[in-house]
C-alpha positions as a Markdown table, in Angstrom:
| # | Residue | x | y | z |
|---|---|---|---|---|
| 1 | Unk | -22.6 | 6.3 | -5.6 |
| 2 | Unk | -24.8 | 9.0 | -7.2 |
| 3 | Unk | -22.2 | 10.9 | -8.0 |
| 4 | Unk | -20.6 | 8.4 | -10.1 |
| 5 | Unk | -23.6 | 8.2 | -12.7 |
| 6 | Unk | -23.3 | 11.6 | -13.0 |
| 7 | Unk | -19.4 | 11.6 | -13.5 |
| 8 | Unk | -19.6 | 8.8 | -15.6 |
| 9 | Unk | -22.7 | 10.6 | -18.5 |
| 10 | Unk | -20.0 | 13.4 | -18.3 |
| 11 | Unk | -17.0 | 11.2 | -19.0 |
| 12 | Unk | -19.0 | 10.2 | -22.5 |
| 13 | Unk | -20.2 | 13.5 | -23.1 |
| 14 | Unk | -16.9 | 14.8 | -23.1 |
| 15 | Unk | -16.4 | 12.8 | -26.0 |
| 16 | Unk | -18.9 | 14.1 | -28.0 |
| 17 | Unk | -18.9 | 17.8 | -27.9 |
| 18 | Unk | -16.6 | 20.2 | -28.3 |
| 19 | Unk | -14.0 | 20.7 | -25.5 |
| 20 | Unk | -14.9 | 24.4 | -25.3 |
| 21 | Unk | -18.6 | 24.1 | -24.9 |
| 22 | Unk | -18.1 | 21.0 | -22.6 |
| 23 | Unk | -15.7 | 23.7 | -20.3 |
| 24 | Unk | -18.2 | 26.6 | -20.5 |
| 25 | Unk | -21.6 | 24.7 | -19.8 |
| 26 | Unk | -20.7 | 21.4 | -18.0 |
| 27 | Unk | -17.6 | 22.0 | -15.8 |
| 28 | Unk | -19.6 | 23.3 | -13.1 |
| 29 | Unk | -22.3 | 21.0 | -12.9 |
| 30 | Unk | -23.5 | 19.0 | -9.9 |
| 31 | Unk | -25.8 | 15.8 | -9.4 |
| 32 | Unk | -28.2 | 17.2 | -6.5 |
| 33 | Unk | -31.2 | 14.6 | -7.1 |
| 34 | Unk | -31.7 | 11.5 | -8.2 |
| 35 | Unk | -35.0 | 9.0 | -8.4 |
| 36 | Unk | -35.9 | 6.0 | -10.7 |
| 37 | Unk | -36.8 | 8.4 | -13.7 |
| 38 | Unk | -34.7 | 11.5 | -13.5 |
| 39 | Unk | -31.7 | 13.0 | -12.6 |
| 40 | Unk | -31.7 | 16.9 | -11.2 |
| 41 | Unk | -28.4 | 18.6 | -11.7 |
| 42 | Unk | -27.4 | 22.1 | -10.7 |
| 43 | Unk | -25.9 | 24.9 | -12.9 |
| 44 | Unk | -24.5 | 28.1 | -11.6 |
| 45 | Unk | -27.3 | 30.4 | -13.3 |
| 46 | Unk | -30.9 | 30.5 | -14.4 |
| 47 | Unk | -29.4 | 31.1 | -18.2 |
| 48 | Unk | -27.6 | 28.2 | -18.0 |
| 49 | Unk | -30.1 | 26.1 | -16.9 |
| 50 | Unk | -32.5 | 27.7 | -19.8 |
| 51 | Unk | -29.9 | 27.0 | -22.5 |
| 52 | Unk | -29.2 | 23.5 | -21.0 |
| 53 | Unk | -32.5 | 22.1 | -21.2 |
| 54 | Unk | -33.3 | 23.5 | -24.4 |
| 55 | Unk | -30.2 | 22.2 | -26.1 |
| 56 | Unk | -28.7 | 19.2 | -23.9 |
| 57 | Unk | -31.0 | 17.6 | -22.0 |
| 58 | Unk | -32.2 | 15.1 | -24.8 |
| 59 | Unk | -28.4 | 14.3 | -25.5 |
| 60 | Unk | -27.6 | 13.6 | -22.1 |
| 61 | Unk | -30.7 | 11.1 | -21.7 |
| 62 | Unk | -29.2 | 9.5 | -24.4 |
| 63 | Unk | -26.4 | 9.2 | -22.8 |
| 64 | Unk | -27.4 | 7.8 | -19.7 |
| 65 | Unk | -29.1 | 5.3 | -22.0 |
| 66 | Unk | -26.1 | 3.9 | -23.2 |
| 67 | Unk | -24.4 | 3.6 | -20.1 |
| 68 | Unk | -26.9 | 2.4 | -18.1 |
| 69 | Unk | -29.6 | 1.3 | -20.0 |
| 70 | Unk | -31.9 | 3.3 | -18.7 |
| 71 | Unk | -33.1 | 6.7 | -20.2 |
| 72 | Unk | -33.0 | 9.1 | -17.4 |
| 73 | Unk | -35.3 | 12.5 | -18.0 |
| 74 | Unk | -32.8 | 15.3 | -17.6 |
| 75 | Unk | -33.5 | 18.4 | -15.5 |
| 76 | Unk | -31.2 | 21.3 | -15.6 |
| 77 | Unk | -32.1 | 23.8 | -12.5 |
| 78 | Unk | -30.7 | 26.8 | -10.5 |
| 79 | Unk | -30.5 | 25.5 | -7.2 |
| 80 | Unk | -30.5 | 28.0 | -4.8 |
| 81 | Unk | -29.7 | 25.5 | -1.8 |
| 82 | Unk | -25.9 | 26.5 | -1.5 |
| 83 | Unk | -25.1 | 24.5 | 1.2 |
| 84 | Unk | -26.5 | 21.6 | -0.6 |
| 85 | Unk | -24.8 | 22.3 | -3.5 |
| 86 | Unk | -21.2 | 22.9 | -2.1 |
| 87 | Unk | -21.5 | 19.5 | -0.1 |
| 88 | Unk | -22.2 | 17.4 | -3.7 |
| 89 | Unk | -19.3 | 19.8 | -5.2 |
| 90 | Unk | -17.1 | 18.0 | -2.5 |
| 91 | Unk | -18.4 | 14.5 | -3.2 |
| 92 | Unk | -18.0 | 15.1 | -6.4 |
| 93 | Unk | -14.2 | 16.7 | -6.1 |
| 94 | Unk | -13.5 | 13.5 | -4.1 |
| 95 | Unk | -14.6 | 10.6 | -6.5 |
| 96 | Unk | -13.0 | 12.4 | -9.4 |
| 97 | Unk | -9.6 | 13.2 | -7.8 |
| 98 | Unk | -8.9 | 10.1 | -5.7 |
| 99 | Unk | -8.8 | 7.6 | -8.8 |
| 100 | Unk | -8.2 | 4.1 | -7.2 |
| 101 | Unk | -9.0 | 4.6 | -3.8 |
| 102 | Unk | -11.0 | 1.9 | -2.0 |
| 103 | Unk | -12.9 | 3.5 | 0.5 |
| 104 | Unk | -13.2 | 0.7 | 2.4 |
| 105 | Unk | -9.7 | 1.3 | 3.7 |
| 106 | Unk | -9.7 | 4.0 | 6.7 |
| 107 | Unk | -8.0 | 4.7 | 10.1 |
| 108 | Unk | -11.4 | 3.6 | 11.6 |
| 109 | Unk | -11.4 | 0.1 | 10.4 |
| 110 | Unk | -7.7 | -0.2 | 10.9 |
| 111 | Unk | -6.6 | -2.0 | 13.8 |
| 112 | Unk | -3.6 | -0.9 | 15.8 |
| 113 | Unk | -1.1 | -3.0 | 17.9 |
| 114 | Unk | 2.8 | -2.9 | 18.9 |
| 115 | Unk | 3.4 | -4.3 | 15.1 |
| 116 | Unk | 2.2 | -1.3 | 13.4 |
| 117 | Unk | 1.7 | 1.2 | 15.8 |
| 118 | Unk | 4.5 | 3.5 | 14.9 |
| 119 | Unk | 3.4 | 3.1 | 10.8 |
| 120 | Unk | -0.3 | 4.1 | 12.0 |
| 121 | Unk | 1.0 | 7.0 | 13.8 |
| 122 | Unk | 2.9 | 8.4 | 11.2 |
| 123 | Unk | 0.2 | 7.6 | 8.3 |
| 124 | Unk | -2.4 | 9.8 | 10.7 |
| 125 | Unk | 0.1 | 13.0 | 10.7 |
| 126 | Unk | 0.7 | 12.7 | 7.1 |
| 127 | Unk | -3.1 | 12.6 | 6.1 |
| 128 | Unk | -3.6 | 15.5 | 8.4 |
| 129 | Unk | -0.9 | 17.8 | 6.9 |
| 130 | Unk | 0.1 | 16.1 | 3.5 |
| 131 | Unk | 3.6 | 17.5 | 2.1 |
| 132 | Unk | 4.8 | 19.2 | 5.6 |
| 133 | Unk | 6.0 | 16.4 | 7.5 |
| 134 | Unk | 7.7 | 12.9 | 6.7 |
| 135 | Unk | 8.2 | 13.4 | 3.3 |
| 136 | Unk | 8.1 | 11.0 | 1.6 |
| 137 | Unk | 6.7 | 8.2 | 3.8 |
| 138 | Unk | 8.1 | 4.7 | 3.4 |
| 139 | Unk | 6.3 | 1.8 | 4.8 |
| 140 | Unk | 7.8 | -1.6 | 4.5 |
| 141 | Unk | 7.0 | -5.2 | 5.4 |
| 142 | Unk | 6.2 | -8.6 | 4.2 |
| 143 | Unk | 2.8 | -9.0 | 2.3 |
| 144 | Unk | -0.3 | -9.0 | 3.9 |
| 145 | Unk | 0.8 | -6.7 | 6.9 |
| 146 | Unk | -1.5 | -3.8 | 5.8 |
| 147 | Unk | 0.4 | -1.6 | 4.1 |
| 148 | Unk | -2.0 | -0.9 | 1.4 |
| 149 | Unk | -4.6 | -0.6 | 4.1 |
| 150 | Unk | -2.6 | 2.4 | 5.8 |
| 151 | Unk | -1.5 | 4.2 | 2.5 |
| 152 | Unk | -5.5 | 4.4 | 1.5 |
| 153 | Unk | -6.0 | 5.4 | 4.6 |
| 154 | Unk | -4.2 | 8.3 | 4.2 |
| 155 | Unk | -5.5 | 8.8 | 0.9 |
| 156 | Unk | -9.2 | 8.5 | 1.9 |
| 157 | Unk | -8.8 | 11.0 | 4.8 |
| 158 | Unk | -6.8 | 13.6 | 3.0 |
| 159 | Unk | -9.9 | 13.4 | 0.4 |
| 160 | Unk | -12.4 | 14.2 | 2.7 |
| 161 | Unk | -11.1 | 16.5 | 5.2 |
| 162 | Unk | -8.6 | 18.4 | 3.1 |
| 163 | Unk | -10.5 | 20.8 | 0.4 |
| 164 | Unk | -9.4 | 20.3 | -3.4 |
| 165 | Unk | -6.7 | 17.7 | -2.5 |
| 166 | Unk | -5.8 | 16.0 | -5.7 |
| 167 | Unk | -5.1 | 12.1 | -4.5 |
| 168 | Unk | -4.0 | 9.3 | -6.8 |
| 169 | Unk | -3.1 | 5.7 | -5.6 |
| 170 | Unk | -1.4 | 3.6 | -8.0 |
| 171 | Unk | 1.0 | 0.2 | -8.0 |
| 172 | Unk | 4.5 | 0.2 | -9.5 |
| 173 | Unk | 3.6 | -2.0 | -11.9 |
| 174 | Unk | 0.6 | 0.1 | -13.3 |
| 175 | Unk | 3.2 | 3.0 | -13.0 |
| 176 | Unk | 5.4 | 1.3 | -15.4 |
| 177 | Unk | 2.5 | 0.2 | -17.7 |
| 178 | Unk | 1.0 | 3.5 | -18.3 |
| 179 | Unk | 4.5 | 4.9 | -18.9 |
| 180 | Unk | 5.1 | 2.1 | -21.4 |
| 181 | Unk | 1.7 | 3.2 | -22.8 |
| 182 | Unk | 2.3 | 7.0 | -23.1 |
| 183 | Unk | 5.9 | 5.9 | -24.8 |
| 184 | Unk | 3.9 | 4.1 | -27.5 |
| 185 | Unk | 1.1 | 6.5 | -28.3 |
| 186 | Unk | 4.1 | 9.3 | -28.1 |
| 187 | Unk | 2.0 | 11.1 | -25.2 |
| 188 | Unk | 4.8 | 11.6 | -22.7 |
| 189 | Unk | 4.0 | 15.2 | -21.9 |
| 190 | Unk | 0.4 | 14.3 | -20.8 |
| 191 | Unk | 1.7 | 11.3 | -18.5 |
| 192 | Unk | 4.3 | 13.7 | -16.7 |
| 193 | Unk | 1.4 | 16.3 | -16.7 |
| 194 | Unk | -1.1 | 13.6 | -14.7 |
| 195 | Unk | 1.6 | 12.6 | -12.2 |
| 196 | Unk | 3.5 | 15.9 | -11.5 |
| 197 | Unk | 0.1 | 17.6 | -10.8 |
| 198 | Unk | -1.0 | 15.4 | -7.9 |
| 199 | Unk | -1.0 | 16.6 | -4.5 |
| 200 | Unk | -0.6 | 13.4 | -2.6 |
| 201 | Unk | 0.8 | 10.5 | -4.5 |
| 202 | Unk | 0.5 | 6.8 | -3.1 |
| 203 | Unk | 2.8 | 4.3 | -5.0 |
| 204 | Unk | 2.4 | 0.7 | -3.6 |
| 205 | Unk | 4.8 | -2.1 | -4.5 |
| 206 | Unk | 7.7 | 0.5 | -5.2 |
| 207 | Unk | 10.0 | -2.6 | -5.3 |
| 208 | Unk | 8.4 | -3.7 | -8.7 |
| 209 | Unk | 10.6 | -0.8 | -10.3 |
| 210 | Unk | 14.0 | -2.2 | -9.0 |
| 211 | Unk | 15.4 | -3.5 | -12.5 |
| 212 | Unk | 13.7 | -1.0 | -14.6 |
| 213 | Unk | 15.7 | 1.6 | -15.6 |
| 214 | Unk | 13.4 | 3.7 | -17.8 |
| 215 | Unk | 10.8 | 3.4 | -15.0 |
| 216 | Unk | 13.5 | 4.4 | -12.4 |
| 217 | Unk | 14.5 | 7.2 | -14.7 |
| 218 | Unk | 10.8 | 8.8 | -14.8 |
| 219 | Unk | 9.8 | 8.2 | -11.3 |
| 220 | Unk | 12.9 | 9.9 | -10.5 |
| 221 | Unk | 11.7 | 13.3 | -12.0 |
| 222 | Unk | 8.4 | 12.9 | -10.7 |
| 223 | Unk | 9.3 | 12.3 | -7.3 |
| 224 | Unk | 11.8 | 15.3 | -7.5 |
| 225 | Unk | 8.9 | 17.4 | -9.3 |
| 226 | Unk | 6.4 | 16.7 | -6.1 |
| 227 | Unk | 8.9 | 17.0 | -3.5 |
| 228 | Unk | 10.2 | 20.6 | -4.6 |
| 229 | Unk | 6.5 | 21.7 | -4.7 |
| 230 | Unk | 6.0 | 20.5 | -1.2 |
| 231 | Unk | 3.4 | 17.6 | -2.4 |
| 232 | Unk | 3.4 | 14.5 | -0.3 |
| 233 | Unk | 4.8 | 11.0 | -1.3 |
| 234 | Unk | 3.7 | 7.8 | 0.5 |
| 235 | Unk | 5.4 | 4.8 | -0.8 |
| 236 | Unk | 5.2 | 1.2 | 0.4 |
| 237 | Unk | 7.2 | -2.0 | -0.3 |
| 238 | Unk | 8.2 | -5.5 | 0.9 |
| 239 | Unk | 11.8 | -4.3 | 2.1 |
| 240 | Unk | 13.3 | -1.1 | 2.9 |
| 241 | Unk | 14.9 | 0.8 | 0.4 |
| 242 | Unk | 18.7 | -0.3 | 0.7 |
| 243 | Unk | 17.5 | -3.6 | 0.3 |
| 244 | Unk | 15.9 | -3.6 | -2.8 |
| 245 | Unk | 18.3 | -5.1 | -5.6 |
| 246 | Unk | 19.0 | -2.9 | -8.6 |
| 247 | Unk | 17.7 | 0.2 | -7.3 |
| 248 | Unk | 19.5 | 3.6 | -8.0 |
| 249 | Unk | 21.3 | 5.2 | -5.0 |
| 250 | Unk | 19.6 | 8.2 | -6.0 |
| 251 | Unk | 16.6 | 7.1 | -5.3 |
| 252 | Unk | 17.4 | 4.9 | -2.4 |
| 253 | Unk | 18.5 | 8.2 | -0.6 |
| 254 | Unk | 15.6 | 10.0 | -1.8 |
| 255 | Unk | 13.3 | 7.1 | -0.3 |
| 256 | Unk | 15.2 | 7.5 | 2.7 |
| 257 | Unk | 15.1 | 10.9 | 3.7 |
| 258 | Unk | 11.6 | 11.3 | 5.0 |
| 259 | Unk | 10.3 | 8.6 | 7.4 |
| 260 | Unk | 10.9 | 4.7 | 7.1 |
| 261 | Unk | 8.2 | 2.9 | 9.2 |
| 262 | Unk | 8.0 | -0.8 | 8.8 |
| 263 | Unk | 5.1 | -3.1 | 9.7 |
| 264 | Unk | 5.9 | -6.6 | 11.7 |
| 265 | Unk | 3.6 | -9.7 | 12.1 |
| 266 | Unk | 0.9 | -8.9 | 14.4 |
| 267 | Unk | 1.4 | -10.4 | 18.3 |
| 268 | Unk | -1.7 | -12.4 | 19.6 |
| 269 | Unk | -3.4 | -9.7 | 21.1 |
| 270 | Unk | -3.8 | -7.7 | 17.8 |
| 271 | Unk | -4.8 | -10.6 | 15.8 |
| 272 | Unk | -7.6 | -11.4 | 18.6 |
| 273 | Unk | -8.6 | -8.1 | 17.9 |
| 274 | Unk | -8.3 | -7.8 | 14.0 |
| 275 | Unk | -10.7 | -11.4 | 14.4 |
| 276 | Unk | -13.2 | -10.0 | 16.6 |
| 277 | Unk | -13.1 | -6.7 | 14.5 |
| 278 | Unk | -13.9 | -8.9 | 11.2 |
| 279 | Unk | -16.7 | -11.0 | 12.8 |
| 280 | Unk | -18.2 | -7.6 | 13.8 |
| 281 | Unk | -18.4 | -6.5 | 10.5 |
| 282 | Unk | -19.7 | -9.7 | 9.3 |
| 283 | Unk | -22.6 | -9.4 | 12.3 |
| 284 | Unk | -21.4 | -13.2 | 13.2 |
| 285 | Unk | -20.5 | -14.6 | 16.3 |
| 286 | Unk | -17.7 | -16.9 | 17.4 |
| 287 | Unk | -16.7 | -19.0 | 20.9 |
| 288 | Unk | -13.6 | -16.9 | 22.4 |
| 289 | Unk | -11.9 | -20.5 | 22.2 |
| 290 | Unk | -12.0 | -20.4 | 18.7 |
| 291 | Unk | -10.8 | -17.2 | 18.1 |
| 292 | Unk | -7.8 | -18.2 | 20.3 |
| 293 | Unk | -7.0 | -21.2 | 18.1 |
| 294 | Unk | -7.1 | -19.3 | 14.9 |
| 295 | Unk | -5.1 | -16.2 | 16.6 |
| 296 | Unk | -2.5 | -19.0 | 17.7 |
| 297 | Unk | -2.5 | -20.5 | 14.8 |
| 298 | Unk | -2.6 | -18.5 | 11.7 |
| 299 | Unk | 0.3 | -15.8 | 12.2 |
| 300 | Unk | 1.7 | -15.5 | 8.8 |
| 301 | Unk | -0.2 | -12.2 | 7.9 |
| 302 | Unk | -3.1 | -10.1 | 8.3 |
| 303 | Unk | -4.5 | -11.5 | 5.1 |
| 304 | Unk | -4.2 | -15.0 | 6.1 |
| 305 | Unk | -5.9 | -14.2 | 9.1 |
| 306 | Unk | -8.6 | -12.3 | 7.3 |
| 307 | Unk | -8.7 | -15.2 | 4.8 |
| 308 | Unk | -9.4 | -17.9 | 7.6 |
| 309 | Unk | -12.6 | -16.2 | 8.9 |
| 310 | Unk | -13.7 | -15.9 | 5.4 |
| 311 | Unk | -13.3 | -19.7 | 4.6 |
| 312 | Unk | -14.6 | -20.4 | 8.1 |
| 313 | Unk | -17.6 | -18.3 | 7.3 |
| 314 | Unk | -18.3 | -19.8 | 4.1 |
| 315 | Unk | -17.8 | -23.6 | 4.9 |
| 316 | Unk | -20.6 | -22.5 | 7.8 |
| 317 | Unk | -23.1 | -21.1 | 4.7 |
| 318 | Unk | -22.7 | -24.1 | 2.8 |
| 319 | Unk | -23.1 | -26.7 | 5.4 |
| 320 | Unk | -26.0 | -24.6 | 7.0 |
| 321 | Unk | -23.8 | -24.5 | 10.1 |
| 322 | Unk | -24.5 | -22.0 | 13.0 |
| 323 | Unk | -21.0 | -20.1 | 13.4 |
| 324 | Unk | -21.9 | -20.0 | 17.2 |
| 325 | Unk | -22.0 | -23.7 | 17.8 |
| 326 | Unk | -18.7 | -24.4 | 15.7 |
| 327 | Unk | -16.0 | -26.0 | 17.9 |
| 328 | Unk | -12.0 | -26.1 | 17.8 |
| 329 | Unk | -11.8 | -29.7 | 16.4 |
| 330 | Unk | -13.8 | -28.4 | 13.2 |
| 331 | Unk | -11.9 | -25.1 | 12.8 |
| 332 | Unk | -8.8 | -27.4 | 12.5 |
| 333 | Unk | -9.8 | -29.5 | 9.8 |
| 334 | Unk | -11.2 | -26.7 | 7.9 |
| 335 | Unk | -8.0 | -24.5 | 8.1 |
| 336 | Unk | -5.9 | -27.7 | 8.1 |
| 337 | Unk | -4.0 | -26.2 | 4.7 |
| 338 | Unk | -3.4 | -22.9 | 6.7 |
| 339 | Unk | -2.5 | -24.0 | 10.0 |
| 340 | Unk | 1.3 | -23.8 | 10.0 |
| 341 | Unk | 3.7 | -25.7 | 12.5 |
| 342 | Unk | 5.5 | -22.6 | 14.7 |
| 343 | Unk | 9.3 | -22.4 | 13.6 |
| 344 | Unk | 12.0 | -22.2 | 15.9 |
| 345 | Unk | 13.6 | -18.8 | 16.1 |
| 346 | Unk | 16.6 | -18.0 | 14.4 |
| 347 | Unk | 19.8 | -18.0 | 16.2 |
| 348 | Unk | 23.0 | -16.5 | 16.0 |
| 349 | Unk | 24.3 | -20.1 | 16.1 |
| 350 | Unk | 22.4 | -21.4 | 13.4 |
| 351 | Unk | 23.5 | -18.2 | 11.0 |
| 352 | Unk | 27.0 | -18.9 | 12.2 |
| 353 | Unk | 27.0 | -22.8 | 11.1 |
| 354 | Unk | 25.5 | -22.1 | 8.0 |
| 355 | Unk | 27.4 | -19.1 | 6.9 |
| 356 | Unk | 30.6 | -21.2 | 7.5 |
| 357 | Unk | 29.2 | -24.1 | 5.5 |
| 358 | Unk | 28.0 | -22.0 | 2.4 |
| 359 | Unk | 31.6 | -20.4 | 2.2 |
| 360 | Unk | 33.5 | -23.4 | 3.1 |
| 361 | Unk | 35.3 | -22.2 | 6.1 |
| 362 | Unk | 36.0 | -23.2 | 9.6 |
| 363 | Unk | 34.2 | -22.4 | 12.8 |
| 364 | Unk | 37.5 | -21.4 | 14.2 |
| 365 | Unk | 38.4 | -19.5 | 11.3 |
| 366 | Unk | 35.2 | -17.4 | 11.5 |
| 367 | Unk | 36.3 | -15.6 | 14.6 |
| 368 | Unk | 39.6 | -15.4 | 14.0 |
| 369 | Unk | 41.2 | -11.8 | 13.7 |
| 370 | Unk | 42.7 | -12.2 | 10.7 |
| 371 | Unk | 41.5 | -9.6 | 7.8 |
| 372 | Unk | 41.9 | -12.1 | 4.8 |
| 373 | Unk | 39.1 | -11.5 | 2.4 |
| 374 | Unk | 38.1 | -15.3 | 2.1 |
| 375 | Unk | 37.7 | -15.0 | 5.9 |
| 376 | Unk | 36.7 | -11.4 | 6.7 |
| 377 | Unk | 33.7 | -11.7 | 4.1 |
| 378 | Unk | 32.1 | -14.4 | 5.3 |
| 379 | Unk | 32.5 | -12.7 | 8.9 |
| 380 | Unk | 30.4 | -9.8 | 7.5 |
| 381 | Unk | 28.2 | -11.7 | 6.2 |
| 382 | Unk | 27.4 | -13.4 | 9.3 |
| 383 | Unk | 27.1 | -10.3 | 11.2 |
| 384 | Unk | 24.8 | -8.4 | 8.6 |
| 385 | Unk | 22.6 | -11.5 | 8.7 |
| 386 | Unk | 22.4 | -11.8 | 12.5 |
| 387 | Unk | 21.4 | -8.2 | 12.7 |
| 388 | Unk | 18.5 | -8.3 | 10.3 |
| 389 | Unk | 17.4 | -11.7 | 10.9 |
| 390 | Unk | 17.0 | -11.4 | 14.4 |
| 391 | Unk | 15.3 | -8.4 | 16.0 |
| 392 | Unk | 16.1 | -9.0 | 19.2 |
| 393 | Unk | 19.6 | -8.6 | 18.8 |
| 394 | Unk | 22.0 | -5.6 | 19.5 |
| 395 | Unk | 25.1 | -4.9 | 17.9 |
| 396 | Unk | 26.9 | -5.2 | 20.8 |
| 397 | Unk | 25.7 | -8.6 | 21.1 |
| 398 | Unk | 26.6 | -9.6 | 17.7 |
| 399 | Unk | 30.2 | -8.2 | 18.0 |
| 400 | Unk | 30.9 | -10.2 | 21.4 |
| 401 | Unk | 29.7 | -13.5 | 19.6 |
| 402 | Unk | 32.2 | -13.2 | 16.8 |
| 403 | Unk | 34.9 | -11.9 | 19.3 |
| 404 | Unk | 34.8 | -8.4 | 18.0 |
| 405 | Unk | 36.0 | -5.7 | 20.3 |
| 406 | Unk | 32.8 | -3.0 | 20.3 |
| 407 | Unk | 29.6 | -3.0 | 18.3 |
| 408 | Unk | 31.3 | -0.2 | 15.3 |
| 409 | Unk | 33.0 | -3.4 | 13.9 |
| 410 | Unk | 29.5 | -4.6 | 13.3 |
| 411 | Unk | 28.5 | -1.5 | 12.0 |
| 412 | Unk | 31.0 | -1.1 | 9.7 |
| 413 | Unk | 30.1 | -4.9 | 7.9 |
| 414 | Unk | 26.6 | -4.2 | 8.0 |
| 415 | Unk | 27.0 | -1.0 | 6.1 |
| 416 | Unk | 29.7 | -2.6 | 3.7 |
| 417 | Unk | 27.5 | -5.9 | 2.9 |
| 418 | Unk | 24.3 | -3.6 | 2.1 |
| 419 | Unk | 26.2 | -1.6 | -0.2 |
| 420 | Unk | 27.8 | -4.7 | -1.8 |
| 421 | Unk | 24.1 | -6.3 | -2.0 |
| 422 | Unk | 23.1 | -3.2 | -4.1 |
| 423 | Unk | 26.1 | -3.2 | -6.6 |
| 424 | Unk | 26.8 | -6.8 | -6.9 |
| 425 | Unk | 24.0 | -8.9 | -8.3 |
| 426 | Unk | 25.8 | -12.1 | -8.3 |
| 427 | Unk | 26.7 | -11.4 | -4.5 |
| 428 | Unk | 22.9 | -10.5 | -3.6 |
| 429 | Unk | 21.8 | -13.8 | -5.0 |
| 430 | Unk | 24.6 | -15.5 | -2.7 |
| 431 | Unk | 23.2 | -13.8 | 0.5 |
| 432 | Unk | 19.7 | -14.5 | -0.5 |
| 433 | Unk | 20.7 | -18.4 | -0.8 |
| 434 | Unk | 22.1 | -18.5 | 2.7 |
| 435 | Unk | 19.1 | -16.9 | 3.7 |
| 436 | Unk | 17.0 | -19.4 | 2.3 |
| 437 | Unk | 19.4 | -22.0 | 4.2 |
| 438 | Unk | 18.6 | -20.2 | 7.5 |
| 439 | Unk | 15.1 | -20.3 | 7.5 |
| 440 | Unk | 14.9 | -24.0 | 6.2 |
| 441 | Unk | 17.1 | -24.9 | 8.8 |
| 442 | Unk | 14.1 | -23.9 | 11.6 |
């Protein structure tokens, strides 16, 4: 983008001249035209244009050579075209403020289906009116489901449609690294000022801070500062807040006080739509039977789905094959290591047997009415696992399966196990081991 060129030059110029001079002469400058030889810069007044052409034109030209190995002629002008200047100002503001946003991520190219419809709707609401509804907005789901796409779509939409909206996207890992660097350089105040002046903060992979006490402490205060000033916070994780291990309860409660939106694996129809939209973007055509084959066999994530297309197109390009002629047999060969044998669904029977085996209790003991801890705890674990691993099962069904009177027993068990997982790391590891054994048994 042309505005990138001028902004990069300004960044270097700011390091070369006094801050007061930079603020006085360059804070309201706009790149309004560019050709092979020159950059035309708009300034507010005729006096400013005359002063800058006389005193700074050559210096800025030298910086353009340092930056781009091309010495542009710099011309400052008092531009009277207000509408053009306003449009350029908006473009520059967006570019400066929306650090780390990828403009390829938009609502327009996000494929909506049953698995993500709720999350997409919530994202659209937040994008149109940040800080007023669903704050914070917390996306969760397995890797590759589109969480990052939705987050950045919110940022891009707000940046384009809301004047002076300061948007910032960052991963929790980079937030941690920036904090560490600020501590080492004894510049924590600048770090805090940066994050607490943002209008729309988007933090990806927030589960990364799970066992980092210092980062959690700093993020807690950042969260509070933004929330109290009615600034929008959007977070994403591979699991809901209550299931993030070693996350402080005060952060869990804050993450949950807005809206939680899960994003699941796309169904067959959505996978087909994603594939077709991707091929339109790449300007290639595939047979319908090929689309169906890919959609039926690649189902682990949107990322894997798109990756399969990239591999197919790369294969066709390398072997000079027209993608329209490719058949299912060849597709199967190309994607052989990506295609998984569909696993059987997890059942309550599987959870029941694996939990009994792990805790070394009999099947009859598991459904007994006793409240002895060594029996009651495994039963509560099994109920909890049934509720989180089998989406279509109700609490009432679980209660009936374990010979309990009503669903409140299951609800109590679920809450108790969730609390114990958060507070007892050894117990959390045990539960994860049982989950792995259940998944391996499919």
